[in-house]
C-alpha positions as CSV (number, residue, x, y, z in Angstrom):
1,M,-35.8,59.0,-55.6
2,L,-35.7,62.0,-53.2
3,W,-38.5,63.9,-54.9
4,T,-40.7,63.7,-58.0
5,L,-41.2,66.9,-60.0
6,D,-44.9,66.7,-59.2
7,D,-44.2,66.6,-55.4
8,A,-41.8,69.5,-55.7
9,V,-44.5,71.5,-57.6
10,K,-47.1,70.5,-54.9
11,A,-44.8,71.6,-52.1
12,T,-44.0,75.0,-53.6
13,A,-47.3,75.7,-55.1
14,G,-45.3,76.6,-58.2
15,E,-46.2,76.6,-61.9
16,K,-44.8,73.6,-63.7
17,Q,-43.1,73.6,-67.1
18,Q,-42.4,70.0,-67.8
19,N,-40.7,68.6,-70.8
20,G,-40.5,64.8,-71.3
21,D,-40.8,62.3,-68.5
22,N,-41.4,63.3,-64.9
23,A,-38.0,64.5,-63.7
24,N,-36.1,62.4,-61.2
25,I,-34.8,64.5,-58.3
26,E,-32.0,62.9,-56.3
27,Y,-30.4,66.0,-54.7
28,I,-31.3,69.7,-54.1
29,T,-28.8,72.5,-54.2
30,H,-28.6,76.2,-54.7
31,D,-24.9,76.1,-55.7
32,S,-24.2,75.4,-59.4
33,R,-20.8,74.0,-58.4
34,N,-22.4,71.2,-56.4
35,V,-24.9,70.1,-59.1
36,K,-24.8,66.4,-59.9
37,K,-26.9,64.2,-62.1
38,D,-30.7,64.6,-61.4
39,S,-30.3,67.6,-59.2
40,L,-33.0,70.2,-58.5
41,F,-31.2,73.6,-58.7
42,I,-32.8,76.5,-56.8
43,A,-32.0,79.9,-58.2
44,L,-31.7,81.8,-54.9
45,V,-31.1,85.6,-55.1
46,G,-28.6,86.8,-52.5
47,P,-26.7,90.1,-51.8
48,N,-23.8,89.2,-54.0
49,N,-25.1,86.6,-56.6
50,D,-28.2,85.8,-58.5
51,G,-28.7,82.1,-58.9
52,H,-30.5,82.7,-62.2
53,D,-27.1,83.6,-63.7
54,F,-26.0,80.0,-63.1
55,L,-29.0,78.2,-64.5
56,K,-27.4,77.2,-67.8
57,Q,-24.3,75.9,-66.0
58,A,-26.5,73.9,-63.6
59,F,-28.4,72.2,-66.5
60,D,-25.2,71.5,-68.4
61,T,-23.7,69.9,-65.3
62,G,-26.7,67.5,-64.9
63,A,-29.6,69.3,-63.2
64,S,-32.9,67.6,-64.1
65,C,-35.0,70.7,-63.2
66,A,-34.8,74.1,-61.5
67,I,-36.8,76.4,-59.4
68,I,-36.9,80.0,-60.7
69,S,-38.6,83.2,-59.9
70,K,-41.7,84.4,-61.9
71,N,-40.2,87.9,-62.1
72,W,-37.0,86.6,-63.8
73,W,-38.9,84.2,-66.1
74,G,-41.2,87.0,-67.3
75,K,-38.3,89.5,-68.0
76,T,-35.5,87.2,-69.2
77,G,-36.0,83.4,-69.1
78,S,-39.0,82.9,-71.3
79,A,-37.3,84.6,-74.2
80,D,-34.3,82.3,-74.0
81,S,-34.7,79.2,-76.2
82,F,-32.3,77.3,-74.0
83,F,-35.0,76.8,-71.4
84,K,-37.8,75.7,-73.7
85,D,-37.0,72.0,-73.2
86,K,-36.1,72.2,-69.5
87,N,-38.1,71.1,-66.5
88,L,-38.9,74.3,-64.5
89,I,-40.9,75.2,-61.4
90,I,-41.8,78.9,-61.6
91,T,-42.5,80.5,-58.2
92,N,-43.0,84.0,-56.8
93,D,-40.0,83.7,-54.4
94,T,-37.3,81.0,-54.7
95,Q,-36.2,81.4,-51.0
96,K,-39.8,80.8,-50.0
97,A,-39.9,77.8,-52.4
98,L,-36.9,76.3,-50.7
99,E,-38.5,76.8,-47.3
100,D,-41.8,75.2,-48.6
101,L,-39.8,72.1,-49.7
102,A,-38.3,71.9,-46.2
103,V,-41.7,72.1,-44.5
104,F,-43.1,69.5,-46.9
105,A,-40.1,67.1,-46.3
106,R,-40.4,67.5,-42.6
107,A,-44.1,66.7,-42.7
108,R,-43.7,63.5,-44.6
109,T,-40.7,62.1,-42.7
110,K,-40.9,59.5,-39.9
111,A,-37.4,60.2,-38.8
112,T,-36.6,61.4,-35.3
113,I,-35.3,64.9,-35.6
114,I,-32.6,66.3,-33.3
115,G,-32.1,70.0,-33.4
116,I,-28.7,71.4,-32.2
117,T,-27.9,75.0,-31.4
118,G,-25.6,76.8,-29.0
119,S,-22.8,79.4,-29.1
120,V,-20.0,76.9,-29.8
121,G,-19.7,73.1,-30.4
122,K,-22.7,72.8,-32.7
123,T,-21.0,71.4,-35.8
124,S,-18.6,69.0,-34.1
125,T,-21.5,67.7,-31.9
126,K,-23.7,67.3,-34.9
127,E,-21.0,65.4,-36.8
128,F,-20.2,63.1,-33.8
129,L,-23.9,62.4,-33.1
130,A,-24.6,61.7,-36.8
131,T,-21.7,59.3,-37.0
132,I,-23.0,57.4,-34.0
133,L,-26.6,57.3,-35.3
134,K,-25.5,55.9,-38.6
135,A,-24.5,52.8,-36.8
136,H,-28.1,52.4,-35.7
137,G,-30.0,53.4,-38.8
138,K,-30.2,55.8,-41.7
139,C,-29.2,59.2,-40.5
140,H,-29.3,62.6,-42.3
141,A,-27.5,65.8,-41.3
142,N,-26.4,69.2,-42.5
143,E,-23.5,69.3,-44.9
144,R,-20.6,71.1,-43.3
145,S,-22.0,74.1,-41.4
146,F,-25.2,74.6,-43.5
147,N,-27.0,76.0,-40.4
148,N,-28.5,79.3,-41.5
149,H,-31.6,80.6,-43.2
150,W,-30.8,78.7,-46.4
151,G,-28.6,75.9,-45.0
152,V,-31.3,74.5,-42.7
153,P,-34.1,74.4,-45.3
154,L,-31.7,72.9,-47.8
155,T,-30.8,70.2,-45.3
156,L,-34.5,69.4,-44.7
157,A,-35.3,69.5,-48.4
158,N,-32.6,66.8,-48.9
159,L,-34.0,64.6,-46.1
160,P,-34.6,61.1,-47.5
161,Q,-38.1,59.8,-46.9
162,D,-36.8,56.6,-45.4
163,A,-34.4,58.2,-42.9
164,D,-34.5,57.0,-39.3
165,F,-32.8,60.0,-37.8
166,A,-31.9,63.6,-38.8
167,V,-29.5,65.8,-36.9
168,I,-30.1,69.5,-37.8
169,E,-27.6,72.1,-36.7
170,M,-29.2,75.6,-36.3
171,G,-27.1,78.8,-36.1
172,I,-28.2,82.4,-35.7
173,N,-26.7,85.8,-35.3
174,H,-29.9,87.9,-35.0
175,I,-33.0,87.8,-32.7
176,G,-35.9,86.0,-34.4
177,E,-33.9,83.8,-36.7
178,M,-34.2,80.7,-34.5
179,A,-38.0,81.1,-34.5
180,E,-38.0,80.8,-38.3
181,L,-35.7,77.9,-38.4
182,T,-37.4,75.8,-35.7
183,K,-40.8,76.4,-37.4
184,M,-39.3,74.3,-40.3
185,V,-37.3,71.8,-38.2
186,R,-39.8,71.1,-35.5
187,P,-37.3,69.0,-33.5
188,D,-38.3,66.0,-31.4
189,I,-35.2,66.7,-29.3
190,A,-33.5,70.1,-28.9
191,L,-29.9,70.4,-27.6
192,I,-28.4,73.7,-26.6
193,T,-24.6,73.0,-26.2
194,T,-23.7,76.2,-24.3
195,I,-24.1,80.0,-24.3
196,E,-21.1,82.2,-24.7
197,P,-20.3,85.7,-26.1
198,A,-19.9,84.4,-29.7
199,H,-21.4,86.5,-32.5
200,I,-22.4,88.9,-29.7
201,G,-22.0,91.9,-32.0
202,N,-25.7,91.7,-33.1
203,F,-27.0,91.2,-29.5
204,S,-27.2,93.5,-26.5
205,S,-25.9,90.9,-24.1
206,V,-25.1,87.3,-23.6
207,E,-28.4,86.9,-21.8
208,E,-30.1,88.0,-25.0
209,I,-28.2,85.3,-26.9
210,A,-29.5,82.8,-24.5
211,K,-33.1,83.9,-25.0
212,A,-32.6,84.0,-28.8
213,K,-31.3,80.4,-28.8
214,S,-34.2,79.4,-26.6
215,E,-36.5,80.1,-29.5
216,I,-35.7,76.6,-30.6
217,F,-38.5,75.5,-28.2
218,L,-41.2,77.5,-30.0
219,H,-42.1,74.7,-32.4
220,M,-41.1,71.4,-30.8
221,S,-42.6,68.1,-31.9
222,D,-44.3,65.8,-29.4
223,K,-43.3,62.6,-31.1
224,I,-41.2,61.3,-28.2
225,T,-43.0,63.0,-25.3
226,N,-46.0,65.3,-24.9
227,G,-44.3,68.7,-25.4
228,G,-40.8,67.7,-26.6
229,V,-37.4,67.0,-25.1
230,A,-34.8,69.6,-24.2
231,I,-31.1,68.9,-23.3
232,L,-29.2,71.6,-21.5
233,N,-25.7,72.3,-20.2
234,A,-25.9,72.3,-16.4
235,D,-22.6,74.2,-16.0
236,N,-23.6,77.2,-18.0
237,P,-24.7,80.3,-16.0
238,Y,-27.6,81.0,-18.5
239,T,-29.1,77.5,-18.2
240,R,-31.7,78.6,-15.6
241,I,-32.9,81.3,-18.0
242,I,-33.2,78.7,-20.8
243,E,-34.8,76.1,-18.6
244,K,-37.5,78.6,-17.5
245,I,-38.3,79.4,-21.1
246,A,-38.5,75.7,-21.9
247,E,-40.9,75.2,-19.0
248,E,-43.0,78.1,-20.2
249,R,-43.2,76.5,-23.6
250,A,-44.6,73.3,-21.9
251,I,-41.5,71.2,-22.6
252,T,-42.2,68.2,-20.5
253,K,-38.8,66.5,-20.4
254,I,-35.7,68.6,-19.6
255,Y,-32.4,66.7,-19.2
256,K,-29.0,68.2,-18.2
257,F,-25.4,67.3,-18.7
258,G,-22.1,68.6,-17.3
259,E,-20.1,68.5,-14.1
260,T,-22.2,70.2,-11.4
261,G,-25.4,69.4,-9.5
262,K,-27.7,66.4,-9.5
263,I,-28.0,65.9,-13.3
264,D,-28.8,63.2,-15.8
265,A,-25.3,62.9,-17.4
266,K,-22.6,63.8,-15.0
267,L,-18.9,63.8,-15.7
268,K,-17.2,61.9,-12.8
269,D,-13.7,61.7,-14.0
270,C,-11.7,62.7,-17.1
271,T,-8.1,62.2,-18.2
272,L,-7.2,64.6,-21.0
273,L,-4.5,63.4,-23.4
274,S,-2.9,65.1,-26.4
275,D,-4.8,62.9,-28.8
276,S,-7.8,61.6,-26.9
277,S,-9.7,61.6,-23.5
278,R,-10.6,58.9,-21.1
279,V,-14.0,59.6,-19.5
280,T,-16.1,58.3,-16.7
281,V,-19.7,59.4,-16.7
282,K,-22.8,58.7,-14.6
283,L,-25.7,58.4,-17.0
284,F,-29.1,58.2,-15.3
285,G,-27.4,56.8,-12.2
286,K,-25.3,54.2,-14.0
287,K,-21.5,54.5,-14.4
288,H,-19.9,54.2,-17.9
289,R,-16.3,54.5,-19.0
290,Y,-15.2,55.2,-22.5
291,K,-12.4,56.6,-24.6
292,L,-13.2,59.7,-26.8
293,S,-10.9,59.7,-29.8
294,V,-10.6,63.5,-30.0
295,P,-8.7,65.7,-27.5
296,G,-10.2,68.5,-25.5
297,K,-12.4,69.0,-22.4
298,H,-15.0,70.8,-24.6
299,F,-15.5,67.6,-26.7
300,V,-15.8,65.5,-23.5
301,I,-18.6,67.7,-22.1
302,N,-20.5,67.6,-25.4
303,S,-20.1,63.8,-25.6
304,L,-22.2,63.7,-22.4
305,A,-25.0,65.4,-24.4
306,I,-24.6,62.8,-27.1
307,L,-24.9,60.0,-24.6
308,L,-28.1,61.5,-23.2
309,I,-29.6,61.7,-26.7
310,T,-28.7,58.1,-27.5
311,E,-30.1,56.9,-24.2
312,I,-33.4,58.8,-24.8
313,L,-33.6,57.1,-28.1
314,K,-33.0,53.7,-26.3
315,L,-30.0,52.8,-28.4
316,D,-27.4,50.1,-27.4
317,I,-25.1,51.9,-25.0
318,G,-22.3,49.5,-25.7
319,K,-22.5,50.2,-29.4
320,V,-22.6,53.9,-28.7
321,I,-19.5,53.8,-26.5
322,K,-17.6,51.8,-29.2
323,S,-18.5,54.5,-31.8
324,L,-17.1,57.2,-29.5
325,K,-13.7,55.6,-29.8
326,Q,-13.9,55.9,-33.6
327,I,-15.1,59.4,-34.3
328,S,-12.8,61.8,-36.0
329,P,-12.3,65.6,-35.6
330,V,-14.2,67.8,-38.0
331,E,-11.9,69.5,-40.6
332,G,-10.9,72.9,-39.3
333,R,-12.1,72.1,-35.8
334,G,-9.2,70.4,-34.0
335,N,-8.0,67.8,-36.5
336,N,-4.2,67.3,-36.7
337,L,-1.9,67.4,-39.8
338,F,1.6,66.2,-39.8
339,V,3.9,68.2,-42.0
340,Y,7.5,67.2,-42.8
341,L,10.3,69.5,-43.7
342,E,12.8,68.2,-46.3
343,G,15.5,66.1,-44.8
344,E,13.8,66.0,-41.4
345,D,12.4,63.0,-39.6
346,L,10.3,64.7,-36.9
347,P,7.0,66.2,-38.2
348,I,5.5,69.6,-37.5
349,T,2.2,69.0,-35.7
350,V,-0.5,71.4,-37.0
351,I,-3.6,71.7,-34.9
352,D,-6.1,72.9,-37.4
353,E,-8.8,75.1,-35.7
354,S,-9.1,77.4,-38.7
355,Y,-12.8,77.2,-39.2
356,N,-14.1,79.5,-36.4
357,A,-13.2,81.2,-33.1
358,S,-14.7,82.7,-30.0
359,P,-13.2,83.5,-26.6
360,V,-14.4,80.1,-25.1
361,S,-13.2,78.1,-28.1
362,M,-9.8,79.9,-28.0
363,K,-9.4,78.8,-24.4
364,A,-10.3,75.2,-25.3
365,A,-7.9,75.1,-28.2
366,L,-5.0,76.6,-26.1
367,K,-5.6,73.9,-23.5
368,V,-5.1,71.2,-26.2
369,L,-1.9,73.0,-27.3
370,E,-0.7,73.0,-23.7
371,M,-1.1,69.2,-23.6
372,T,0.6,68.6,-26.9
373,E,4.3,68.1,-26.4
374,P,6.7,69.4,-29.1
375,K,9.2,66.9,-30.5
376,G,13.0,67.3,-30.3
377,K,13.8,71.1,-30.4
378,G,10.3,72.0,-31.4
379,R,8.2,74.8,-29.9
380,R,4.6,75.6,-29.2
381,I,3.5,78.2,-31.7
382,V,0.2,80.1,-31.7
383,V,-1.2,81.5,-35.0
384,F,-4.3,83.5,-34.4
385,G,-6.6,85.5,-36.7
386,D,-9.4,87.8,-35.5
387,M,-12.4,86.6,-33.6
388,L,-15.3,88.4,-35.4
389,E,-18.7,89.6,-34.4
390,L,-17.8,90.4,-30.8
391,G,-19.0,94.0,-30.8
392,A,-17.5,96.7,-28.7
393,E,-15.9,94.2,-26.4
394,G,-13.8,92.8,-29.3
395,P,-10.4,94.4,-28.6
396,K,-10.6,93.6,-24.8
397,L,-11.5,90.0,-25.5
398,H,-8.5,89.6,-27.8
399,I,-6.1,91.2,-25.3
400,D,-7.5,88.8,-22.6
401,L,-6.0,85.9,-24.5
402,A,-2.5,86.9,-23.4
403,N,-2.8,85.1,-20.1
404,L,-4.2,82.0,-21.7
405,I,-1.3,81.9,-24.2
406,L,1.1,82.1,-21.3
407,K,-0.7,79.3,-19.5
408,A,-0.5,77.1,-22.6
409,K,3.3,77.4,-22.5
410,A,3.4,79.0,-26.0
411,D,6.9,79.9,-27.2
412,M,5.9,82.2,-30.1
413,V,2.8,84.1,-31.3
414,F,1.9,84.9,-34.9
415,A,-1.2,87.1,-35.5
416,C,-3.1,88.8,-38.2
417,G,-6.1,91.2,-38.4
418,P,-6.8,94.5,-36.7
419,L,-8.2,93.0,-33.5
420,M,-5.4,90.5,-33.0
421,E,-3.0,93.4,-33.5
422,A,-4.1,94.7,-30.0
423,L,-3.1,91.3,-28.5
424,Y,0.2,91.1,-30.4
425,N,1.3,94.6,-29.3
426,I,1.0,93.8,-25.6
427,I,2.8,90.4,-25.5
428,P,6.5,90.3,-24.6
429,P,8.9,90.7,-27.5
430,A,10.3,87.3,-26.8
431,W,7.0,85.8,-27.8
432,Q,6.5,87.8,-31.0
433,G,6.9,85.8,-34.2
434,A,5.2,88.1,-36.7
435,Y,2.2,90.3,-37.3
436,A,0.5,90.8,-40.7
437,D,-2.7,92.5,-41.8
438,D,-4.0,89.4,-43.5
439,S,-3.5,85.6,-43.4
440,R,-1.6,85.2,-46.7
441,K,1.2,87.5,-45.5
442,L,1.2,85.8,-42.1
443,A,1.5,82.4,-43.8
444,M,4.7,83.6,-45.5
445,A,6.2,84.8,-42.2
446,L,5.3,81.6,-40.4
447,I,6.8,79.3,-43.0
448,S,10.1,81.1,-42.8
449,N,10.2,80.5,-39.0
450,V,9.0,76.9,-38.5
451,R,11.2,74.0,-37.7
452,S,11.0,70.3,-37.2
453,G,9.1,69.2,-34.1
454,D,7.0,72.3,-33.7
455,V,3.4,72.2,-32.6
456,I,1.4,74.9,-34.3
457,L,-2.1,75.9,-33.3
458,I,-4.0,77.8,-36.1
459,K,-7.3,79.4,-35.2
460,G,-9.5,82.3,-36.1
461,S,-13.0,83.2,-37.3
462,L,-13.9,82.0,-40.8
463,G,-13.7,85.6,-42.1
464,S,-10.1,85.7,-40.9
465,R,-9.3,83.1,-43.6
466,M,-6.8,81.2,-41.4
467,A,-7.3,78.2,-43.7
468,Y,-4.8,79.9,-46.0
469,V,-2.1,79.4,-43.3
470,V,-3.1,75.7,-43.0
471,Q,-2.9,75.4,-46.8
472,A,0.5,77.0,-47.0
473,L,2.0,74.6,-44.4
474,W,0.4,71.7,-46.3
475,D,1.8,72.9,-49.6
476,M,5.3,73.1,-48.3
477,N,5.1,69.5,-47.0
478,C,7.9,67.5,-48.7
479,R,7.1,64.1,-47.2
480,C,3.7,63.3,-45.8
481,R,1.9,60.1,-44.7
482,K,-0.4,58.5,-47.2
483,K,-3.2,58.6,-44.5
484,N,-3.1,62.4,-44.5
485,I,-3.4,62.6,-48.3
486,E,-6.4,60.2,-48.3
487,E,-8.3,61.7,-45.4
488,H,-7.8,65.5,-45.8
489,N,-8.5,67.9,-48.6
490,Y,-7.2,71.4,-47.7
491,A,-8.0,73.2,-51.0
492,V,-9.0,76.7,-50.1
């Protein structure tokens, strides 16, 4: 059992309405679509939806109890006979109740907590590390990219009491958010992947992003060392700023990974392939070689951080390296689909980077495209949606992609969104495939132009909805491999 009703009441200091036996709580969610048997449903109130409107649906789907607000209960819920026989926790503020559950769960766990933040690479690094740690014990991690003010506490609230490890991804887009998240997470180990101008629209500079991310050190645990453990990217120009902040916060152990300087995990050699990478690293003075089963230099660099963490945890390095050979790309972050046209033997290779985008991740994705050879008469095709939250520099940062597209040997560019229009208008007509104001229209234009053997890179910020383009290509697939059907779900 994840929680008892009494423990949940104690954690939230709520008022209990109990009917029947003490409710079993096996899962906590704020989304009525995700409710399963014996769930605790939290009626969060957001800018677009009020969770109280979905309470009946949650109970009908299998929720054993719900956290509701005192204000709603007094005005609406207490008069509805549907709720008379339901287990309820009545609180002043349901968001605060969720955070209280998180704090309570963190306090009672014996798991080693690894907090991960950074401008890019958070989710894939979290997923890869969690996969590796699951081979060494019971590991808990965020679902998908649940890394914000409700995703982080929800992840902690679902932390099993008997977990050995927890990997918590922490994302922000405003100053002060990280301080609130780390107060709940209290990581034993804090990893900052890198600092780049992603989501810079709400910050005055990249340096301010670095300082905001460094708030992860405000509430470190001292379980592993007196003061906590920090892991930093040695190659990033803002690392010295972050390191100074960590030192000011009395972080006693600071480790670095990358390619430059005298560091703890240093890349010595790397062979980048279209479907994988062969890596040689010097880890605390000892050389190791391994194959990373995902393509891209950015994944190689972050794998060094993963090795550092597993070494700090004193895990079996041989077992860790074996796991690196078996990890899979995260959906929407570099995984490949193979789409077949009717009557054709050569597949179209779709590099699905549709989940998010920033200038640095665009560069990394284009490098993968460059290394991926088209088949037969196929071409390299770029399909880009807007990179969002870049502030005043947004148009320039989009235009700057032109040289990177040329270097990637792209044959054709398809683009959508007002920011990508600036890029599309300056590229040579010979490159221009089509421009549209949204991804649905762009998908139609792309489908009418693809041919057997093409390699298609699809990338954009989540708000650009480039997953629609991936879905459209998948839907037109007339002959696909059973493995793809079993391993991928591209419903949008």
